[in-house]
PAZAPA-4460 file (N, C-alpha, C; in steps of 0.05 Angstrom, whole numbers, plus 32768, in hexadecimal, padded with zeros to 4 digits):
% residues 237
    n_x    n_y    n_z   ca_x   ca_y   ca_z    c_x    c_y    c_z   seq   type   mol
   811C   7DEE   8052   8114   7E09   802D   8114   7E08   8022     1      M     A
   8107   7E11   8011   80FF   7E0F   7FEA   8101   7E25   7FE3     2      L     A
   810B   7E21   7FC9   810E   7E35   7FB2   80F7   7E30   7F9A     3      V     A
   80E9   7E36   7F8C   80E1   7E36   7F74   80E0   7E4A   7F63     4      F     A
   80E4   7E3F   7F3D   80E5   7E48   7F2E   80D2   7E4B   7F1F     5      D     A
   80C2   7E61   7F21   80A4   7E5B   7F13   80A4   7E56   7EF6     6      P     A
   80BD   7E59   7EE7   80C1   7E5A   7EC8   80CC   7E42   7EC3     7      Y     A
   80D7   7E30   7ED2   80DD   7E21   7ECB   80D1   7E04   7EE3     8      S     A
   80BF   7E0C   7EED   80AE   7DFC   7EFD   80C4   7DE6   7F09     9      G     A
   80DE   7DEF   7F0F   80E6   7DE4   7F1E   80E4   7DE2   7F39    10      K     A
   80EE   7DD9   7F59   80F0   7DDD   7F6C   810A   7DD1   7F7B    11      T     A
   811B   7DE4   7F8A   812D   7DD9   7F93   8127   7DE2   7FB8    12      V     A
   8123   7DC0   7FCE   8116   7DBF   7FE4   8130   7DB7   7FF8    13      S     A
   812F   7DB5   8013   8136   7DAE   8027   8121   7DA4   803F    14      L     A
   8112   7D9E   8049   80F8   7D97   805B   80EC   7DA3   8060    15      N     A
   80DE   7D9F   803D   80C7   7DB6   8037   80A6   7DAD   8049    16      A     A
   80B1   7D98   804D   809D   7D94   805C   8096   7D90   807C    17      D     A
   80BE   7D8F   8085   80B0   7D92   809D   80A4   7DAA   80AA    18      R     A
   8096   7D9B   80C4   808A   7DBB   80D9   8099   7DDC   80E3    19      R     A
   809A   7DE5   80DA   80A5   7DFA   80F8   8097   7E0B   80F7    20      F     A
   809B   7E1C   8113   8086   7E2F   811D   8084   7E4A   80FC    21      V     A
   806D   7E51   80F5   8065   7E62   80EA   8070   7E7D   80F2    22      A     A
   806A   7E81   810A   806E   7E9A   811A   805C   7EB6   80FE    23      A     A
   806A   7ECD   8100   805B   7EDE   80EA   805A   7ED2   80CC    24      S     A
   805E   7EC6   80CA   805C   7EB7   80AA   8035   7EB5   80A3    25      L     A
   8031   7EB3   80C0   8010   7EA2   80C0   7FFA   7EC5   80BA    26      S     A
   800D   7ED6   80BA   8004   7EF2   80AC   7FF9   7EE8   8093    27      K     A
   800B   7EE3   8083   8009   7ED9   805F   7FEB   7ED2   8062    28      L     A
   7FE5   7EC2   8075   7FCE   7EAC   8073   7FB1   7EC7   806F    29      Y     A
   7FB4   7ED9   8088   7FA6   7EEC   8086   7FA0   7F03   8071    30      A     A
   7FBB   7F03   8066   7FB7   7F0D   804F   7FAF   7F0A   8035    31      L     A
   7FAB   7EF5   8032   7F9F   7EDF   801F   7F89   7EDA   8017    32      L     A
   7F80   7ED8   8034   7F5F   7ECB   8041   7F4C   7EEB   803B    33      T     A
   7F5E   7F05   8037   7F4B   7F1B   8038   7F4F   7F26   8020    34      L     A
   7F61   7F26   800A   7F64   7F2D   7FF3   7F51   7F19   7FE5    35      Y     A
   7F52   7F01   7FE5   7F42   7EEE   7FD5   7F20   7EF0   7FE0    36      R     A
   7F22   7EF8   7FF4   7F01   7F01   7FFB   7EFB   7F18   7FEF    37      A     A
   7F0A   7F2F   7FF4   7F08   7F48   7FDF   7EFC   7F3E   7FBA    38      V     A
   7F0C   7F31   7FC0   7F0F   7F24   7F9A   7EEF   7F1B   7F97    39      S     A
   7EE6   7F0B   7FA6   7ECD   7EFD   7FA6   7EB9   7F0A   7FA7    40      Q     A
   7EBD   7F28   7FAD   7EA8   7F38   7FB2   7E9E   7F3D   7FCF    41      G     A
   7EAB   7F26   7FE2   7E9B   7F2C   7FFC   7EA4   7F3F   8017    42      E     A
   7EB0   7F50   800C   7EC5   7F63   801F   7ECC   7F7E   8002    43      M     A
   7ED2   7F8B   8014   7EE7   7FA3   800C   7EFD   7FAE   801C    44      S     A
   7F10   7FB2   8008   7F2C   7FB6   8014   7F22   7FD1   802F    45      L     A
   7F0D   7FE7   8020   7F02   7FF8   802B   7EFE   7FF5   8043    46      D     A
   7EEE   7FE1   804B   7ED8   7FD3   8062   7EEB   7FE3   807C    47      D     A
   7EE1   7FED   808B   7EF2   7FF7   80A1   7EEA   7FDD   80BD    48      E     A
   7EFC   7FDC   80C3   7F08   7FD5   80DD   7F12   7FE5   80F9    49      I     A
   7F0D   7FDF   8116   7F0A   7FED   812A   7F1C   7FD7   8140    50      T     A
   7F31   7FDE   8149   7F3D   7FD0   815C   7F2D   7FD0   8172    51      M     A
   7F31   7FB4   8181   7F25   7FB7   8196   7F3B   7FAE   81B0    52      R     A
   7F2F   7FB6   81C6   7F46   7FA4   81D9   7F51   7F8C   81D9    53      S     A
   7F45   7F7F   81D1   7F43   7F64   81CB   7F56   7F5C   81BC    54      S     A
   7F5F   7F73   81A8   7F72   7F6E   8194   7F8E   7F77   819C    55      D     A
   7F91   7F80   81AD   7FAA   7F89   81B3   7FC0   7F7C   81B8    56      V     A
   7FD3   7F72   81AF   7FEC   7F67   81B3   8008   7F6D   81B0    57      W     A
   8006   7F6F   81D2   801A   7F7E   81D3   8038   7F7C   81CF    58      A     A
   8036   7F5C   81D1   804E   7F49   81C5   8055   7F4F   81AC    59      Y     A
   8077   7F4F   81A9   807A   7F4A   8191   807C   7F65   8176    60      G     A
   807B   7F5F   8161   807C   7F74   814C   806B   7F85   8152    61      T     A
   8070   7F9A   8144   8051   7FA8   813A   8056   7FC9   8144    62      G     A
   8040   7FDD   813F   803C   7FF2   8143   8023   8000   815A    63      V     A
   8015   7FE4   8148   7FF6   7FED   8153   7FF4   7FEE   816F    64      L     A
   8001   7FE2   8182   7FFD   7FE7   8196   8017   7FEA   81B7    65      S     A
   802A   7FFB   81A3   803F   8007   81A6   803C   8025   81AE    66      K     A
   8020   8031   8195   8022   8049   81A5   8009   8051   81A3    67      Y     A
   7FF9   804C   81BB   7FDB   804D   81C0   7FD4   806A   81BE    68      P     A
   7FE8   8078   81B8   7FD7   809A   81C0   7FD9   809B   819C    69      S     A
   7FDE   808D   818A   7FD9   8095   8179   7FC9   8078   8160    70      K     A
   7FC4   8064   8174   7FB4   804E   8166   7FA4   804C   8183    71      Y     A
   7F93   8057   8197   7F85   8050   81A6   7F70   8036   81A0    72      P     A
   7F67   802C   81B3   7F4E   8018   81AE   7F3C   8025   819E    73      V     A
   7F2C   801C   8193   7F18   802A   8180   7F1F   803D   816D    74      G     A
   7F3B   803A   8167   7F45   803F   8148   7F37   802F   8137    75      Y     A
   7F3B   803F   811C   7F2A   8030   8104   7F3C   8035   80EE    76      T     A
   7F39   8027   80DC   7F48   801D   80CA   7F3B   8014   80B5    77      M     A
   7F42   8017   8099   7F38   7FFF   8084   7F48   7FE9   8088    78      T     A
   7F39   7FCC   8079   7F49   7FB7   8074   7F65   7FBC   806C    79      L     A
   7F68   7FC2   8057   7F7C   7FCF   8046   7F93   7FD5   8057    80      R     A
   7F8E   7FE8   806C   7FA9   7FF8   8082   7FA7   7FE3   8098    81      E     A
   7F97   7FD1   80A0   7F95   7FC2   80A9   7FB4   7FA5   809D    82      C     A
   7FA2   7FAB   8087   7FB8   7F90   807E   7FDB   7F97   807D    83      A     A
   7FD9   7FB1   8077   7FF6   7FC4   8075   8000   7FBF   8093    84      E     A
   8003   7FC6   80A7   8000   7FC2   80C1   8009   7FA7   80BD    85      F     A
   7FFB   7F95   80BF   8001   7F73   80BE   8011   7F6E   80AE    86      M     A
   801E   7F7B   809A   8031   7F6D   807F   8048   7F84   8086    87      I     A
   8049   7F98   8081   805C   7FAE   8085   806D   7FAC   80A1    88      K     A
   8061   7FA9   80AE   8066   7FB1   80C9   806B   7F97   80DD    89      E     A
   805D   7F7E   80D0   804C   7F6A   80DC   8047   7F6B   80F7    90      S     A
   8032   7F82   80FB   8023   7F83   8119   800F   7F6C   8117    91      D     A
   8019   7F64   8135   8006   7F4D   813E   7FE7   7F58   8141    92      N     A
   7FE8   7F70   814E   7FC3   7F79   815A   7FC3   7F78   8139    93      T     A
   7FC6   7F7F   811F   7FBD   7F88   8108   7FB4   7F63   8102    94      A     A
   7FBE   7F5A   8104   7FBD   7F36   80FC   7FA7   7F27   810B    95      E     A
   7FA8   7F33   812A   7F87   7F29   813F   7F76   7F3D   812B    96      L     A
   7F7A   7F56   812A   7F58   7F62   8124   7F54   7F54   8103    97      M     A
   7F69   7F4D   80F4   7F56   7F40   80DB   7F53   7F27   80E0    98      L     A
   7F60   7F1E   80F2   7F57   7EF9   80F9   7F38   7EF4   8100    99      N     A
   7F35   7F0E   810E   7F1A   7F0E   811B   7F0C   7F1C   810A   100      R     A
   7F0F   7F2A   80F8   7EFD   7F36   80E0   7EF3   7F1C   80D0   101      Y     A
   7F08   7F13   80C3   7F08   7EFD   80B1   7EF7   7EE2   80BF   102      L     A
   7F02   7EDF   80D4   7F05   7EBC   80E7   7F0F   7EB6   80D9   103      E     A
   7F24   7E9C   80F2   7F31   7E83   80E7   7F2B   7E6C   80DC   104      E     A
   7F13   7E70   80D6   7EFC   7E5A   80D0   7F01   7E69   80AE   105      E     A
   7F04   7E7B   80A3   7F09   7E7F   808E   7F23   7E80   8084   106      R     A
   7F30   7E80   8099   7F50   7E83   8092   7F56   7E64   8089   107      I     A
   7F54   7E5C   80A1   7F50   7E3B   8096   7F54   7E2E   8085   108      E     A
   7F35   7E3A   807E   7F25   7E2E   805C   7F34   7E35   8046   109      A     A
   7F40   7E4B   8049   7F55   7E5C   8039   7F6B   7E4E   802F   110      E     A
   7F82   7E3C   804B   7F90   7E2D   804C   7F8E   7E13   803E   111      L     A
   7F79   7E0A   804A   7F6A   7DEA   8035   7F63   7DF0   801B   112      H     A
   7F60   7E11   8011   7F59   7E10   7FFA   7F68   7E08   7FE1   113      R     A
   7F83   7E1C   7FEA   7F9B   7E1E   7FE1   7FB1   7E04   7FE1   114      I     A
   7FA8   7DED   7FF1   7FB3   7DD7   7FF9   7FC4   7DD3   800D   115      G     A
   7FC5   7DED   8017   7FD7   7DF7   8031   7FD4   7DE2   8044   116      A     A
   7FCE   7DC3   804A   7FBD   7DB2   805A   7FD9   7DA5   8075   117      D     A
   7FF4   7DB2   806F   7FFF   7DB0   8089   8001   7DCC   80A2   118      S     A
   7FF1   7DD7   8096   7FF5   7DEC   80A3   7FE0   7DEC   80C4   119      T     A
   7FE5   7DF5   80D0   7FDB   7DF8   80ED   7FD3   7E13   80FB   120      R     A
   7FBC   7E16   80F6   7FB8   7E39   80FD   7FAE   7E39   8112   121      Y     A
   7FC7   7E41   8127   7FB5   7E45   8141   7FA8   7E25   8155   122      W     A
   7FB8   7E13   8148   7F9F   7DFE   8143   7FB8   7DDA   8147   123      N     A
   7FC4   7DE0   8163   7FC1   7DED   8179   7FDE   7E05   817C   124      P     A
   7FEC   7E02   8170   7FF8   7E11   816D   8001   7E1F   8150   125      I     A
   8016   7E33   814B   8012   7E42   812F   802B   7E30   8121   126      N     A
   801E   7E19   8109   8041   7E0E   8102   8030   7E10   80DA   127      T     A
   8045   7E15   80DB   8048   7E04   80B8   805D   7DF8   80AA   128      T     A
   805C   7DF4   808F   8074   7DEC   807D   807D   7E00   806C   129      T     A
   8094   7E03   8057   80A3   7E12   8049   808B   7E09   8033   130      P     A
   8082   7DF6   802C   807A   7DEB   8018   805B   7DF7   801C   131      H     A
   804F   7DFC   802E   8034   7E07   802C   8034   7E24   8039   132      D     A
   804F   7E36   803C   805B   7E4E   803C   8060   7E5C   801C   133      I     A
   8066   7E41   800B   8070   7E42   7FF1   804E   7E47   7FDE   134      M     A
   8041   7E37   7FEB   8025   7E31   7FDE   8019   7E51   7FDC   135      L     A
   801A   7E61   7FF7   800F   7E76   8000   8011   7E86   7FE6   136      V     A
   8032   7E8B   7FEE   8047   7EA3   7FD2   8033   7EA0   7FC2   137      L     A
   8037   7E8B   7FAA   8025   7E82   7F96   800E   7E8D   7F91   138      K     A
   7FFB   7E91   7FA8   7FE0   7E99   7FA4   7FD9   7EB8   7FA1   139      Q     A
   7FF1   7EBD   7FB7   7FF1   7ED4   7FB2   7FF6   7EDF   7F9F   140      I     A
   8013   7EE1   7F9B   801B   7EE6   7F78   800F   7EE7   7F59   141      A     A
   7FF6   7EC9   7F5C   7FEC   7ECD   7F50   7FC9   7EDA   7F48   142      D     A
   7FD8   7EEC   7F30   7FBB   7EFF   7F2D   7F9C   7EED   7F2F   143      P     A
   7FA1   7ED0   7F21   7F82   7EC3   7F1D   7F7B   7EBA   7F31   144      S     A
   7F87   7EB9   7F46   7F79   7EB5   7F6B   7F72   7ED3   7F7A   145      Y     A
   7F6F   7EE2   7F6D   7F66   7F02   7F7A   7F6A   7F10   7F5D   146      T     A
   7F72   7F1B   7F5B   7F68   7F31   7F44   7F88   7F37   7F3F   147      S     A
   7F91   7F49   7F26   7FB0   7F50   7F1E   7FB2   7F6C   7F33   148      P     A
   7F99   7F7D   7F34   7F9D   7F93   7F4B   7FA9   7F86   7F5E   149      R     A
   7F96   7F6F   7F70   7F9A   7F6B   7F8C   7FA9   7F5C   7F91   150      L     A
   7FBB   7F4A   7F7B   7FD7   7F46   7F82   7FE9   7F51   7F7C   151      S     A
   7FE7   7F67   7F6F   7FFA   7F72   7F71   7FFD   7F8A   7F8E   152      A     A
   7FE8   7F8E   7F94   7FF0   7F9B   7FB4   7FF6   7F8F   7FC0   153      D     A
   7FEF   7F77   7FC6   7FF3   7F5E   7FD9   8019   7F5F   7FD6   154      M     A
   8020   7F64   7FC5   8041   7F5B   7FC3   8045   7F77   7FC5   155      L     A
   8040   7F86   7FBF   8046   7FA5   7FC6   804A   7FA8   7FE9   156      E     A
   8029   7FA1   7FFC   8035   7FA0   8013   804F   7F92   8021   157      L     A
   8055   7F76   8012   8067   7F64   8016   8085   7F73   8013   158      M     A
   8087   7F89   8004   809C   7F91   7FFA   80A8   7FAD   8007   159      T     A
   80C3   7FB1   800F   80C9   7FC8   8025   80B8   7FC9   803E   160      N     A
   80C2   7FB6   8046   80B1   7FB0   806C   80CB   7FC2   807B   161      T     A
   80B4   7FB9   808C   80D1   7FC3   80A3   80E8   7FA8   80B2   162      S     A
   80E8   7F96   8098   80FC   7F86   80A5   80FC   7F7A   808C   163      F     A
   8117   7F8A   8084   8123   7F7E   806E   8140   7F74   806F   164      E     A
   8145   7F6A   8086   8164   7F5F   808D   8166   7F43   8087   165      D     A
   8151   7F3A   8081   8158   7F1D   8074   815D   7F15   8057   166      R     A
   8143   7F0E   8049   814C   7F01   8038   8160   7F1A   801A   167      L     A
   8148   7F37   8022   814D   7F52   8014   8167   7F4D   8014   168      P     A
   8174   7F5D   802C   818C   7F5C   803A   81A0   7F53   8025   169      Q     A
   81AF   7F49   801B   81C6   7F41   800A   81C5   7F41   7FF6   170      P     A
   81AB   7F48   7FE0   81A3   7F47   7FC7   81B0   7F62   7FB4   171      L     A
   81AC   7F66   7F9B   81B8   7F79   7F96   819C   7F95   7F95   172      P     A
   819A   7FB2   7F9B   8190   7FC8   7FB0   817A   7FC7   7FA0   173      E     A
   817D   7FBF   7F77   8164   7FC4   7F68   8155   7FA8   7F74   174      E     A
   8154   7F94   7F79   814E   7F7D   7F7F   8131   7F80   7F8C   175      T     A
   811C   7F77   7F83   80FC   7F82   7F95   80F9   7F69   7FA2   176      R     A
   80F3   7F5C   7FBD   80E9   7F49   7FD1   80CF   7F50   7FDE   177      V     A
   80BD   7F43   7FD3   80A3   7F42   7FDD   80A1   7F2B   7FF0   178      A     A
   809D   7F2B   800C   80AA   7F1A   801A   8096   7F22   8041   179      H     A
   80A8   7F0B   8048   8095   7F10   8061   80A8   7EFD   8075   180      K     A
   80A6   7F00   808F   80C9   7EFB   80A3   80B1   7EF2   80B4   181      I     A
   80BA   7EDA   80CA   80AD   7ECB   80DC   80C4   7ECA   80F4   182      G     A
   80C1   7ECF   810D   80CC   7ED1   811F   80BF   7ECA   813D   183      S     A
   80C7   7EAD   8144   80C0   7EA7   8162   80D1   7E98   816A   184      Y     A
   80E3   7E9D   8184   80F1   7E8D   8191   810A   7E8F   8187   185      E     A
   8110   7E70   8180   8124   7E6B   8171   8121   7E5F   8151   186      S     A
   810C   7E6A   8147   80FD   7E66   812D   8101   7E85   8117   187      T     A
   810A   7E82   8109   810E   7E97   80FA   8107   7E8E   80DE   188      F     A
   80F5   7EA4   80CC   80EF   7E9D   80AD   80FB   7EBF   80A2   189      S     A
   80F5   7EB3   8086   80EC   7EC8   8071   80E3   7EB8   8055   190      D     A
   80CB   7EC8   8055   80C2   7EAA   8035   80BB   7EC4   8020   191      A     A
   80C0   7EBD   800F   80B9   7EDB   7FF7   80C0   7ED6   7FD8   192      G     A
   80B9   7EEE   7FC7   80B7   7EEA   7FAB   80D4   7F00   7FA2   193      I     A
   80E4   7EF3   7F99   80F9   7EFF   7F90   80F8   7F0E   7F75   194      V     A
   80F5   7F25   7F68   80FA   7F2D   7F5A   8110   7F42   7F50   195      F     A
   811E   7F37   7F39   813B   7F42   7F3B   813A   7F61   7F2B   196      P     A
   8150   7F6B   7F2E   8150   7F8B   7F23   815C   7F83   7F02   197      G     A
   8167   7F97   7EF5   8174   7F91   7ED9   8193   7F8C   7EE1   198      E     A
   819D   7F8C   7EF4   81B2   7F80   7EF7   81B2   7F62   7EF4   199      S     A
   81A5   7F58   7EF9   819E   7F3B   7EF3   81A7   7F2C   7ED8   200      A     A
   8197   7F44   7EC7   818B   7F3E   7EA5   817C   7F2D   7E9D   201      G     A
   815F   7F33   7EBA   814F   7F1D   7EB2   812E   7F2A   7EC3   202      T     A
   8118   7F27   7EBF   810B   7F31   7ECE   80F6   7F19   7EE1   203      G     A
   8109   7EFC   7ED5   8100   7EEE   7EE0   80FF   7EE7   7F0A   204      R     A
   80F0   7EE4   7F0C   80E6   7EEA   7F27   80E4   7EC8   7F39   205      E     A
   80EE   7EBE   7F4F   80F0   7EA8   7F59   80E8   7EAC   7F75   206      Y     A
   80E7   7E94   7F81   80CB   7E92   7F95   80DE   7E83   7FB1   207      Y     A
   80E4   7E94   7FD0   80F6   7E7C   7FDC   80ED   7E84   7FFB   208      I     A
   80ED   7E73   8006   80DC   7E69   8021   80FA   7E58   8034   209      V     A
   8109   7E6A   8044   8117   7E61   8057   8111   7E5F   8079   210      V     A
   8117   7E49   808D   8113   7E4E   80A7   8122   7E48   80AD   211      F     A
   812E   7E50   80C7   8141   7E47   80D7   8141   7E41   80F2   212      S     A
   8140   7E2E   8100   813B   7E23   8118   8148   7E1C   812D   213      E     A
   8144   7E28   8147   815F   7E1D   8158   8175   7E32   8154   214      G     A
   817B   7E42   814F   8190   7E55   8157   8185   7E6E   8155   215      T     A
   819D   7E80   815A   819D   7E9D   8168   8190   7EAE   814A   216      S     A
   817E   7EC9   814C   8170   7ED6   8139   8194   7EDA   812D   217      E     A
   819D   7EE1   812D   81B9   7EEA   811E   81C1   7EDA   8112   218      G     A
   81D0   7EC1   8128   81D2   7EA6   810F   81B7   7EA2   80F6   219      E     A
   819F   7EA8   8105   818F   7E95   80EA   818C   7EB5   80DC   220      A     A
   8196   7ECF   80DF   818E   7EE6   80C5   81A9   7EDB   80B4   221      R     A
   81B9   7EDC   80B8   81D6   7ED0   80A6   81D6   7EBB   8092   222      E     A
   81C1   7EAA   80A4   81BE   7E88   8094   81AE   7E99   807D   223      A     A
   8198   7EA4   8087   8179   7EA5   806F   818C   7EB9   805E   224      I     A
   81A3   7ED0   8069   81AE   7EE2   8054   81BD   7ED1   8038   225      Q     A
   81CC   7EBE   804D   81DB   7EA6   8035   81C8   7E9F   8025   226      D     A
   81BD   7E91   8030   81A8   7E83   8014   819F   7E93   8001   227      I     A
   8192   7EB3   8010   8189   7EB7   7FFB   819D   7EBC   7FEA   228      S     A
   81B0   7EC8   7FF2   81C6   7EDA   7FDD   81D2   7EBA   7FC7   229      L     A
   81D6   7EA5   7FD4   81D9   7E8D   7FBB   81CC   7E85   7FB7   230      E     A
   81AD   7E8D   7FBA   8199   7E84   7FA7   8193   7E9D   7F94   231      T     A
   819D   7EAF   7F92   819B   7EBE   7F7D   81AD   7EC2   7F6B   232      Y     A
   81CB   7EBA   7F77   81E2   7EB1   7F63   81D9   7E9C   7F4C   233      R     A
   81CC   7E8A   7F5B   81C4   7E76   7F4D   81B7   7E7C   7F39   234      A     A
   81A2   7E86   7F38   818F   7E91   7F22   8194   7EA3   7F0F   235      F     A
   81B0   7EB8   7F1F   81B5   7EC9   7F07   81CF   7ED5   7F0B   236      F     A
   81E4   7EBA   7F02   8203   7EB2   7EFF   820E   7EC7   7EE8   237      R     A
***
């Protein structure tokens, strides 16, 4: 677990440097790499990408592989639309498409650029640490790393996803949580930025990364919710 207050610079952590299975948190790497490349003029979010048969990943979450009549092999979308599938639906096929388009070497170089050196991106397995995920979140939210428009767009993709039952669930309704979940076997996680609503009495956001390992999804969900709520209360008592 890792909680960061960007206003005071203070951090509270437990096992922040311990390696966990990243699962779908790895989709944040592709998101940041794509938007960083766009900010550098290397590509455009309006560029198109076409689904190949080798991209289709029927296992796990997503909609592209589940509705082949609507999204057949050969279906073409913009890079921005692909990123939206990848983040809002946690679509595994969309992640494979962007991994292919961006190339894993570029994604790994992006991780090293921001100092996320403990992350192993499918080499040999997909692992990370709360500390590294926090570094990714900070760059996503930093308008100087991409641009104000691109940073805001990434945060929008991470808001109101199809998976709102972990960090966001126990918080007041007007609270905005830009986040990404991960699930693999007995490891469950959620990582994001919490923007409090008016009832908190302040507009100060905070960052939070929580991993749960070796338990059921239901127990992990409850633990993540409890930590989320207690963190919110600690900030806005």
